[in-house]
N, C-alpha and C positions, 0 to 999 in steps of 0.2 A: 445456764445464766449464772448459777452459783459459781461455777468454776471461773467464769469471765470476771466475776466481782473480786473473787479471791486472788486471781491473777493480777488484777489491776493494783489491788491493795498491796500485794507482794512487792510489785514493781515500784510502788510509791515509797515502801519501807526501805527497799535497797537505795533508791535515789536520795532519800532523806539520810541514810547512812553515810552516803558519799558526800553529802554537803559539808561535813566537817573537814574532809580531805580538802575541799575546794578552798575553805577559809584558811586551812593551813598553807596552801599553795599561795594564796594572796598574800598572806603575811610574811612568807618566806621570800616572795619576789620584791615586796616593798623594802624588805631590810636589805636585800642585795642591791638595792639602788642607792645605798647610802654612798656619799662622795667618795671616790678614790684618790682625790687630790683636794687639798685645802682651797684651791683656786676655784673649785665648783661652787664654793660659797660666796664668791665675788660676782659682781655686775659690772658692767661698763661704767656706771656712775660711781660705785663703790671704789673701783680702781683710781679713778681720778681723785676721790675724796681722800685717798690715802696720804696725799700731800697737799696742803692748803696753799692758797695763792700767797698768802703772807710770807710763809717760809720760803717760797721760792724767790720771791721779790727781794727779801732780806739777804739771801745767799748769792744771788746773781745780780743784783741791781738792776732789775728789769721790771716792767709793768705786766702783770698777768691778768688776763680776763677770763678765767675758767679754763675748762679742758674738755677734750672730746675722747671719750673711751671706745674702744674696739675689742672685740673677742676674736680670736682665730683659733682654728683647729678643733680637735674633738679626741677625748680620750678614748681608747688607751694610747693613741699615738702620741699626741702633744696637745696641750692646752696653753694658750697665751692670752694675756690681758695687757693692753696697752693703753696709755694716755698721752695724748699730744696736748700740751698746754698752749694756749693762745697767748703769745707775748708781744709786746710792742716793739718789734725790731729784734736785735740780737741782743744777747744770746737767747736762744730758743732751746726748750727742753722737752724731752719725752721720756717716759718711763715705761718698762716692759718687764712683767712677770711671766715666766714660763715653767712648765715642768720639764724635767730632765730625763735622759735615757738612763736606766738602772745599770747599763752595760757600760756606761762612760764613767771614768774616775772623776774626782773633783777637779783635777788639774786639766783634764780634757774639756770639760765643761766650761772652764774659765777660759782656756785657749780659743774655744770656738768663738768667743766674743771678739777676739782680735785676729781672726783668721780670715784671710782674703779668699773667699770661696769662689771669687769670679776667676781665679787663675787655677790652671790644671794642677800644679804642684801644692796649692792651698797653703802658702807660707803663713806662719803666726807672726803677726807684727809685734813690734816692741812695746812692752808695757811694764809698769813698776808694780811690784807686789804692795798691796795695802794690808797693814796689821790692824788687829782689833775690830775687824768687820766681817761678819758671817764666819763661815768655815774657811773660805779663801776668797780673796778679792784682789782686783787689779785695776790700774788706771793707766789710760793711754790714749793716743789718737785713734780716731775712727779709721779703720782700714779701708772702707769702700767710699769714703769721700776723698775728693781731690786734695792732693797736699797744699794747694793754694788757699784752701778753706780751712780755718781754724775750727776743729771739731773734735770733741773728747768723748770718751766712754768710760764709765766705772761699771765694771762687772762684779757681782757678788753672788757667790755660791752659798746658800743659806738654808738651813733646815727649819721648817716650821711645822710644829706638831708631827714631826717624824716624816715630813714630806720634803724631799730635796728639791729647791727651786732655784732658778736664776733670775736675779734682778739685774736690769741693765738700765742705767741712766745715761741718756745721751744728751750731750749738749753742743748745739752748733753755734760757734762763736767763742769768744775767750772764756775760759774756765780753768780754775785750779782745783786740785784734789781737796784742799781745805774748805773749798766752797761747796763742793758736791758731796763730800763724805757725810756731814751732818744730814743732808737730805735722804741719803740712803739709810742711816740710822733711824730717822723718824719715820719714813715710809716702812721699813720693817717692823718697827714697834707698833705702828698702827696697823698693820697686816695682822700681827699676832692678836690684837684686841678684836679686830673685826671678824676673824674666822673662829674665835672661841664661843 
């Protein structure tokens, strides 16, 4: 009987000694779950809040009644947040923030915004470089929309807390760079303050 009690006590001591290892494991797993992209700090609602209705209305001379945010993808592959703003007619606007592949250069990331992936040769459409915005930026017609429709995209490769992201602002309807660029500047500034 004495041996059984000693055996049980010894087993209990061994298990108690292991419990600190379990605590370490829990702490390590929690710290390894820290965001690997600043986009993980966003939500669908926060994405839409990065641009307020008034800013869009002033820039594009249209009525905005909120927006609907969406999340697509999962890290480590890719993560995208999008907001489609409800506008009263045209122009309409949507914003898109996505992680980028480390294997691609800044130029390749920007070119992808203006690449027609529906064609086998995947030609890059024409766009003009935009200075003073992000690391690299370009503005041009949307390649996947019919030429009969007036539609534009502003693509911005930018670094936020060391995380390279691609911002795309798409406008269906008439728009000029001078109207869209301030929206991109405001969105990126708001993103910086939101993820800190």
